[in-house]
GUVEX-874153 format. One record per residue (C-alpha): residue number from 1; residue in three letters; z, x, y. Coordinates in nm, 3 decimals, always signed. Example, Ala and Ser with C-alpha at 12.3 -4.5 7.8 and 13.67 -1.06 7.14 Angstrom:
SITE   resi   resn        pz        px        py
SITE      1    Ala    +0.780    +1.230    -0.450
SITE      2    Ser    +0.714    +1.367    -0.106
***
This chain:
SITE   resi   resn        pz        px        py
SITE      1    Unk    +9.224    +5.956    +5.961
SITE      2    Unk    +8.984    +6.275    +5.986
SITE      3    Unk    +9.298    +6.492    +5.956
SITE      4    Unk    +9.420    +6.305    +5.682
SITE      5    Unk    +9.103    +6.333    +5.486
SITE      6    Unk    +9.146    +6.699    +5.546
SITE      7    Unk    +9.462    +6.694    +5.315
SITE      8    Unk    +9.260    +6.636    +5.003
SITE      9    Unk    +8.901    +6.766    +5.106
SITE     10    Unk    +8.942    +7.158    +5.075
SITE     11    Unk    +8.598    +7.203    +5.254
SITE     12    Unk    +8.702    +6.980    +5.565
SITE     13    Unk    +9.035    +7.173    +5.582
SITE     14    Unk    +8.903    +7.509    +5.567
SITE     15    Unk    +8.660    +7.397    +5.863
SITE     16    Unk    +8.929    +7.252    +6.025
SITE     17    Unk    +9.119    +7.575    +6.005
SITE     18    Unk    +8.837    +7.796    +6.111
SITE     19    Unk    +8.755    +7.614    +6.420
SITE     20    Unk    +9.113    +7.614    +6.548
SITE     21    Unk    +9.250    +7.853    +6.833
SITE     22    Unk    +9.530    +8.088    +6.661
SITE     23    Unk    +9.826    +7.965    +6.862
SITE     24    Unk    +9.750    +7.613    +6.672
SITE     25    Unk    +9.748    +7.827    +6.345
SITE     26    Unk   +10.055    +7.970    +6.414
SITE     27    Unk   +10.241    +7.654    +6.512
SITE     28    Unk   +10.095    +7.488    +6.177
SITE     29    Unk   +10.257    +7.776    +6.004
SITE     30    Unk   +10.576    +7.758    +6.158
SITE     31    Unk   +10.568    +7.340    +6.102
SITE     32    Unk   +10.489    +7.393    +5.730
SITE     33    Unk   +10.759    +7.652    +5.671
SITE     34    Unk   +11.028    +7.364    +5.846
SITE     35    Unk   +10.860    +7.109    +5.608
SITE     36    Unk   +10.865    +7.290    +5.288
SITE     37    Unk   +11.230    +7.393    +5.362
SITE     38    Unk   +11.358    +7.063    +5.432
SITE     39    Unk   +11.161    +6.903    +5.140
SITE     40    Unk   +11.311    +7.162    +4.890
SITE     41    Unk   +11.658    +7.075    +5.034
SITE     42    Unk   +11.578    +6.711    +4.990
SITE     43    Unk   +11.435    +6.735    +4.642
SITE     44    Unk   +11.750    +6.984    +4.509
SITE     45    Unk   +12.003    +6.733    +4.655
SITE     46    Unk   +11.857    +6.441    +4.483
SITE     47    Unk   +11.792    +6.632    +4.153
SITE     48    Unk   +12.196    +6.721    +4.181
SITE     49    Unk   +12.307    +6.405    +4.231
SITE     50    Unk   +12.066    +6.237    +3.945
SITE     51    Unk   +12.186    +6.486    +3.705
SITE     52    Unk   +12.551    +6.368    +3.802
SITE     53    Unk   +12.490    +6.034    +3.755
SITE     54    Unk   +12.264    +6.060    +3.442
SITE     55    Unk   +12.433    +6.308    +3.240
SITE     56    Unk   +12.077    +6.500    +3.211
SITE     57    Unk   +12.076    +6.876    +3.230
SITE     58    Unk   +11.977    +7.019    +3.567
SITE     59    Unk   +11.772    +7.244    +3.421
SITE     60    Unk   +11.560    +7.005    +3.199
SITE     61    Unk   +11.546    +6.769    +3.510
SITE     62    Unk   +11.367    +7.057    +3.660
SITE     63    Unk   +11.169    +7.154    +3.356
SITE     64    Unk   +11.023    +6.784    +3.337
SITE     65    Unk   +11.048    +6.588    +3.612
SITE     66    Unk   +11.023    +6.850    +3.891
SITE     67    Unk   +10.769    +7.059    +3.735
SITE     68    Unk   +10.544    +6.758    +3.641
SITE     69    Unk   +10.546    +6.678    +4.046
SITE     70    Unk   +10.469    +7.036    +4.138
SITE     71    Unk   +10.184    +7.080    +3.875
SITE     72    Unk   +10.011    +6.724    +3.918
SITE     73    Unk    +9.817    +6.834    +4.235
SITE     74    Unk    +9.695    +7.146    +4.055
SITE     75    Unk    +9.607    +6.925    +3.762
SITE     76    Unk    +9.400    +6.677    +3.957
SITE     77    Unk    +9.235    +6.949    +4.155
SITE     78    Unk    +9.154    +7.111    +3.820
SITE     79    Unk    +9.035    +6.800    +3.642
SITE     80    Unk    +8.816    +6.700    +3.940
SITE     81    Unk    +8.663    +7.061    +3.909
SITE     82    Unk    +8.583    +7.049    +3.555
SITE     83    Unk    +8.447    +6.702    +3.597
SITE     84    Unk    +8.217    +6.836    +3.902
SITE     85    Unk    +8.106    +7.143    +3.700
SITE     86    Unk    +8.316    +7.408    +3.815
SITE     87    Unk    +8.563    +7.425    +3.478
SITE     88    Unk    +8.650    +7.794    +3.545
SITE     89    Unk    +8.855    +7.701    +3.825
SITE     90    Unk    +9.072    +7.485    +3.581
SITE     91    Unk    +9.144    +7.827    +3.347
SITE     92    Unk    +9.187    +8.044    +3.645
SITE     93    Unk    +9.454    +7.797    +3.824
SITE     94    Unk    +9.648    +7.751    +3.472
SITE     95    Unk    +9.650    +8.099    +3.401
SITE     96    Unk    +9.679    +8.252    +3.758
SITE     97    Unk    +9.988    +7.993    +3.817
SITE     98    Unk   +10.178    +8.090    +3.486
SITE     99    Unk   +10.160    +8.457    +3.590
SITE    100    Unk   +10.275    +8.376    +3.950
SITE    101    Unk   +10.559    +8.136    +3.850
SITE    102    Unk   +10.707    +8.386    +3.609
SITE    103    Unk   +10.629    +8.729    +3.748
SITE    104    Unk   +10.640    +8.664    +4.134
SITE    105    Unk   +10.894    +8.361    +4.170
SITE    106    Unk   +11.143    +8.433    +3.904
SITE    107    Unk   +11.116    +8.813    +3.926
SITE    108    Unk   +11.219    +8.701    +4.331
SITE    109    Unk   +11.480    +8.487    +4.183
SITE    110    Unk   +11.670    +8.731    +3.966
SITE    111    Unk   +11.655    +9.006    +4.246
SITE    112    Unk   +11.804    +8.744    +4.508
SITE    113    Unk   +12.100    +8.612    +4.301
SITE    114    Unk   +12.241    +8.595    +3.983
SITE    115    Unk   +12.061    +8.388    +3.757
SITE    116    Unk   +12.259    +8.184    +3.451
SITE    117    Unk   +12.106    +8.197    +3.096
SITE    118    Unk   +12.140    +7.826    +2.955
SITE    119    Unk   +12.081    +7.954    +2.569
SITE    120    Unk   +12.081    +7.590    +2.471
SITE    121    Unk   +11.786    +7.499    +2.657
SITE    122    Unk   +11.626    +7.836    +2.703
SITE    123    Unk   +11.605    +7.893    +2.317
SITE    124    Unk   +11.410    +7.568    +2.322
SITE    125    Unk   +11.206    +7.533    +2.608
SITE    126    Unk   +11.152    +7.938    +2.660
SITE    127    Unk   +11.010    +7.934    +2.303
SITE    128    Unk   +10.780    +7.608    +2.409
SITE    129    Unk   +10.680    +7.838    +2.719
SITE    130    Unk   +10.553    +8.144    +2.544
SITE    131    Unk   +10.443    +7.951    +2.242
SITE    132    Unk   +10.203    +7.738    +2.428
SITE    133    Unk   +10.081    +8.043    +2.620
SITE    134    Unk   +10.030    +8.230    +2.275
SITE    135    Unk    +9.856    +7.959    +2.142
SITE    136    Unk    +9.610    +7.916    +2.423
SITE    137    Unk    +9.524    +8.291    +2.373
SITE    138    Unk    +9.470    +8.269    +1.967
SITE    139    Unk    +9.264    +7.965    +2.024
SITE    140    Unk    +9.053    +8.144    +2.316
SITE    141    Unk    +9.044    +8.457    +2.061
SITE    142    Unk    +8.906    +8.250    +1.803
SITE    143    Unk    +8.624    +8.118    +2.016
SITE    144    Unk    +8.545    +8.449    +2.125
SITE    145    Unk    +8.493    +8.580    +1.760
SITE    146    Unk    +8.334    +8.258    +1.609
SITE    147    Unk    +8.091    +8.149    +1.905
SITE    148    Unk    +7.768    +8.263    +1.997
SITE    149    Unk    +7.743    +8.375    +2.379
SITE    150    Unk    +8.039    +8.274    +2.589
SITE    151    Unk    +8.349    +8.149    +2.427
SITE    152    Unk    +8.422    +7.773    +2.510
SITE    153    Unk    +8.755    +7.583    +2.488
SITE    154    Unk    +8.628    +7.213    +2.356
SITE    155    Unk    +8.749    +6.863    +2.427
SITE    156    Unk    +8.944    +6.845    +2.102
SITE    157    Unk    +9.165    +7.164    +2.277
SITE    158    Unk    +9.237    +6.965    +2.592
SITE    159    Unk    +9.309    +6.682    +2.379
SITE    160    Unk    +9.587    +6.887    +2.122
SITE    161    Unk    +9.719    +7.015    +2.417
SITE    162    Unk    +9.781    +6.694    +2.591
SITE    163    Unk    +9.936    +6.565    +2.267
SITE    164    Unk   +10.172    +6.862    +2.288
SITE    165    Unk   +10.262    +6.756    +2.641
SITE    166    Unk   +10.413    +6.440    +2.550
SITE    167    Unk   +10.583    +6.596    +2.241
SITE    168    Unk   +10.725    +6.834    +2.456
SITE    169    Unk   +10.851    +6.596    +2.714
SITE    170    Unk   +11.025    +6.377    +2.430
SITE    171    Unk   +11.183    +6.680    +2.300
SITE    172    Unk   +11.280    +6.798    +2.620
SITE    173    Unk   +11.474    +6.497    +2.715
SITE    174    Unk   +11.628    +6.503    +2.343
SITE    175    Unk   +11.759    +6.853    +2.415
SITE    176    Unk   +11.897    +6.765    +2.757
SITE    177    Unk   +12.095    +6.458    +2.610
SITE    178    Unk   +12.236    +6.677    +2.338
SITE    179    Unk   +12.362    +6.921    +2.582
SITE    180    Unk   +12.519    +6.649    +2.785
SITE    181    Unk   +12.819    +6.806    +2.963
SITE    182    Unk   +12.709    +7.176    +2.991
SITE    183    Unk   +12.654    +7.106    +3.345
SITE    184    Unk   +13.020    +7.048    +3.558
SITE    185    Unk   +13.054    +6.702    +3.708
SITE    186    Unk   +13.140    +6.657    +4.041
SITE    187    Unk   +13.347    +6.409    +4.194
SITE    188    Unk   +13.119    +6.236    +4.401
SITE    189    Unk   +12.856    +6.159    +4.138
SITE    190    Unk   +12.854    +5.792    +4.147
SITE    191    Unk   +12.896    +5.805    +4.540
SITE    192    Unk   +12.462    +5.824    +4.560
SITE    193    Unk   +12.251    +5.508    +4.493
SITE    194    Unk   +11.995    +5.587    +4.193
SITE    195    Unk   +11.719    +5.478    +4.462
SITE    196    Unk   +11.835    +5.725    +4.726
SITE    197    Unk   +11.807    +5.981    +4.458
SITE    198    Unk   +11.458    +5.915    +4.355
SITE    199    Unk   +11.366    +5.887    +4.701
SITE    200    Unk   +11.515    +6.234    +4.823
SITE    201    Unk   +11.303    +6.361    +4.525
SITE    202    Unk   +10.954    +6.220    +4.580
SITE    203    Unk   +11.009    +6.237    +4.955
SITE    204    Unk   +11.114    +6.629    +4.918
SITE    205    Unk   +10.802    +6.673    +4.668
SITE    206    Unk   +10.557    +6.529    +4.938
SITE    207    Unk   +10.689    +6.735    +5.222
SITE    208    Unk   +10.687    +7.049    +4.972
SITE    209    Unk   +10.307    +6.946    +4.880
SITE    210    Unk   +10.186    +6.867    +5.205
SITE    211    Unk   +10.347    +7.178    +5.347
SITE    212    Unk   +10.194    +7.399    +5.097
SITE    213    Unk    +9.846    +7.241    +5.148
SITE    214    Unk    +9.817    +7.309    +5.514
SITE    215    Unk   +10.008    +7.634    +5.502
SITE    216    Unk    +9.782    +7.858    +5.285
SITE    217    Unk    +9.465    +7.806    +5.467
SITE    218    Unk    +9.598    +7.861    +5.773
SITE    219    Unk    +9.769    +8.184    +5.690
SITE    220    Unk    +9.446    +8.266    +5.546
SITE    221    Unk    +9.222    +8.223    +5.861
SITE    222    Unk    +9.494    +8.429    +6.034
SITE    223    Unk    +9.460    +8.716    +5.788
SITE    224    Unk    +9.100    +8.689    +5.842
SITE    225    Unk    +9.107    +8.704    +6.194
SITE    226    Unk    +9.323    +9.019    +6.185
SITE    227    Unk    +9.109    +9.200    +5.964
SITE    228    Unk    +9.250    +9.160    +5.597
SITE    229    Unk    +8.961    +9.173    +5.361
SITE    230    Unk    +8.845    +8.851    +5.199
SITE    231    Unk    +8.925    +8.961    +4.847
SITE    232    Unk    +9.267    +9.091    +4.919
SITE    233    Unk    +9.316    +8.736    +5.042
SITE    234    Unk    +9.167    +8.576    +4.731
SITE    235    Unk    +9.380    +8.762    +4.482
SITE    236    Unk    +9.684    +8.706    +4.674
SITE    237    Unk    +9.652    +8.338    +4.846
SITE    238    Unk    +9.544    +8.164    +4.564
SITE    239    Unk    +9.863    +8.205    +4.363
SITE    240    Unk   +10.080    +8.176    +4.644
SITE    241    Unk    +9.901    +7.829    +4.717
SITE    242    Unk    +9.946    +7.713    +4.351
SITE    243    Unk   +10.311    +7.855    +4.342
SITE    244    Unk   +10.420    +7.793    +4.690
SITE    245    Unk   +10.617    +7.464    +4.578
SITE    246    Unk   +10.779    +7.630    +4.286
SITE    247    Unk   +10.882    +7.935    +4.508
SITE    248    Unk   +11.051    +7.678    +4.788
SITE    249    Unk   +11.230    +7.510    +4.484
SITE    250    Unk   +11.364    +7.812    +4.358
SITE    251    Unk   +11.481    +7.954    +4.694
SITE    252    Unk   +11.656    +7.620    +4.805
SITE    253    Unk   +11.821    +7.552    +4.463
SITE    254    Unk   +11.956    +7.937    +4.474
SITE    255    Unk   +12.065    +7.904    +4.832
SITE    256    Unk   +12.250    +7.573    +4.751
SITE    257    Unk   +12.418    +7.719    +4.414
SITE    258    Unk   +12.188    +7.547    +4.132
SITE    259    Unk   +11.985    +7.824    +4.011
SITE    260    Unk   +11.939    +7.645    +3.671
SITE    261    Unk   +11.709    +7.401    +3.871
SITE    262    Unk   +11.481    +7.730    +3.968
SITE    263    Unk   +11.472    +7.825    +3.585
SITE    264    Unk   +11.397    +7.501    +3.484
SITE    265    Unk   +11.127    +7.432    +3.727
SITE    266    Unk   +10.945    +7.768    +3.654
SITE    267    Unk   +10.993    +7.716    +3.266
SITE    268    Unk   +10.835    +7.352    +3.285
SITE    269    Unk   +10.579    +7.451    +3.538
SITE    270    Unk   +10.420    +7.734    +3.267
SITE    271    Unk   +10.450    +7.468    +3.027
SITE    272    Unk   +10.282    +7.221    +3.222
SITE    273    Unk   +10.019    +7.457    +3.342
SITE    274    Unk    +9.916    +7.518    +3.020
SITE    275    Unk    +9.944    +7.182    +2.843
SITE    276    Unk    +9.890    +6.951    +3.141
SITE    277    Unk    +9.629    +7.166    +3.378
SITE    278    Unk    +9.421    +7.330    +3.136
SITE    279    Unk    +9.469    +7.048    +2.872
SITE    280    Unk    +9.368    +6.749    +3.075
SITE    281    Unk    +9.058    +6.985    +3.212
SITE    282    Unk    +8.929    +7.068    +2.894
SITE    283    Unk    +8.966    +6.710    +2.794
SITE    284    Unk    +8.739    +6.645    +3.072
SITE    285    Unk    +8.498    +6.867    +3.018
SITE    286    Unk    +8.456    +7.199    +2.792
SITE    287    Unk    +8.623    +7.509    +2.946
SITE    288    Unk    +8.404    +7.832    +2.951
SITE    289    Unk    +8.609    +8.159    +2.947
SITE    290    Unk    +8.490    +8.461    +3.124
SITE    291    Unk    +8.536    +8.814    +2.956
SITE    292    Unk    +8.780    +8.934    +3.193
SITE    293    Unk    +9.052    +8.671    +3.075
SITE    294    Unk    +9.044    +8.873    +2.732
SITE    295    Unk    +9.094    +9.210    +2.906
SITE    296    Unk    +9.292    +9.138    +3.206
SITE    297    Unk    +9.422    +8.791    +3.256
SITE    298    Unk    +9.566    +8.688    +2.934
SITE    299    Unk    +9.726    +9.035    +2.852
SITE    300    Unk    +9.897    +9.024    +3.172
SITE    301    Unk   +10.010    +8.645    +3.112
SITE    302    Unk   +10.147    +8.777    +2.762
SITE    303    Unk   +10.334    +9.057    +2.878
SITE    304    Unk   +10.525    +8.873    +3.156
SITE    305    Unk   +10.598    +8.594    +2.933
SITE    306    Unk   +10.722    +8.803    +2.598
SITE    307    Unk   +10.921    +9.001    +2.884
SITE    308    Unk   +11.106    +8.690    +2.975
SITE    309    Unk   +11.166    +8.571    +2.651
SITE    310    Unk   +11.294    +8.938    +2.551
SITE    311    Unk   +11.532    +8.893    +2.842
SITE    312    Unk   +11.678    +8.572    +2.703
SITE    313    Unk   +11.747    +8.739    +2.387
SITE    314    Unk   +11.897    +9.051    +2.549
SITE    315    Unk   +12.124    +8.848    +2.801
SITE    316    Unk   +12.432    +8.776    +2.557
SITE    317    Unk   +12.667    +8.748    +2.816
SITE    318    Unk   +12.486    +8.434    +2.982
SITE    319    Unk   +12.340    +8.627    +3.277
SITE    320    Unk   +11.976    +8.754    +3.398
SITE    321    Unk   +11.960    +9.101    +3.547
SITE    322    Unk   +11.841    +9.213    +3.869
SITE    323    Unk   +11.662    +9.510    +3.700
SITE    324    Unk   +11.460    +9.248    +3.500
SITE    325    Unk   +11.352    +9.071    +3.798
SITE    326    Unk   +11.227    +9.402    +3.926
SITE    327    Unk   +11.073    +9.429    +3.619
SITE    328    Unk   +10.862    +9.098    +3.615
SITE    329    Unk   +10.788    +9.124    +3.972
SITE    330    Unk   +10.655    +9.479    +3.923
SITE    331    Unk   +10.417    +9.369    +3.653
SITE    332    Unk   +10.296    +9.085    +3.894
SITE    333    Unk   +10.248    +9.324    +4.170
SITE    334    Unk   +10.049    +9.582    +3.956
SITE    335    Unk    +9.842    +9.285    +3.832
SITE    336    Unk    +9.753    +9.171    +4.203
SITE    337    Unk    +9.674    +9.536    +4.313
SITE    338    Unk    +9.458    +9.552    +4.016
SITE    339    Unk    +9.262    +9.249    +4.098
SITE    340    Unk    +9.198    +9.402    +4.420
SITE    341    Unk    +9.128    +9.761    +4.310
SITE    342    Unk    +8.917    +9.669    +4.017
SITE    343    Unk    +8.766    +9.402    +4.183
SITE    344    Unk    +8.868    +9.153    +3.934
SITE    345    Unk    +8.801    +8.781    +4.016
SITE    346    Unk    +9.011    +8.497    +3.905
SITE    347    Unk    +8.863    +8.171    +3.932
SITE    348    Unk    +9.008    +7.917    +4.143
***
């Protein structure tokens, strides 16, 4: 029971890793990588069969069901942090994950394999992705110029974002029904019981979340023992920890020949990080906005998202280019290096 308690108690988990021998930590990392790989395989297989049975687009299932699952743990952690008096973690979690998802994960995906541009869906969910992030920045800037002292995202902002989240989920479902038939149906669409599909998706998601939860602190502890500075670990491991489920889903979906699931998961995760993670946290307690968000984190987020939006517009032949992945990944790496070089902290 003590080990199970560590899965949701961050301090207990870090204490457990700090007191463990290095060989044990290496074994934990190997086991976690196996869990992540197997969980991602199960989840992708379940999504593919579910899309075939229901007629829903795989990219939309990735943008709704899968994204909701991969961001739910972040949302719960952020809401609890806001409730317990650490609201900065919620904003840092949301913004940092958007930057990592689109810059790191989608950038790598474009480099590793040809990624299709589903224009019908991306011309809708893609605008929601960049639109809600822009709205967050506009509201934050308004708070900066209209409030005395440190700007704050009030509860009404959180409730407004949660209302937009409900609208987004409904519209994503409608868009998927309108684009039914865009994905090629396979002959074995009716061979798997729907309950098995859901069991594969939920079971795979649980394996991914458990593996990510244990892998990051184990890797961070080993990095400390090998002399890696703590601020470098903070600038990289936080983003890795929050985006590892999306990363493993992207790798597995590309390896299995379904890259549209990766695109949907990344776009949906960006929307949910803004509307769900930040929205739910602000609804619980007003979120203060540190000054470095206006000078560093918000600009980095908008550069990456508007670059992604521009690439969707440019790629008339229906495919993302490798150089576009290099561009997004390069921006992310510059962002991480500058965090370390300029000692710019990201709460969370």
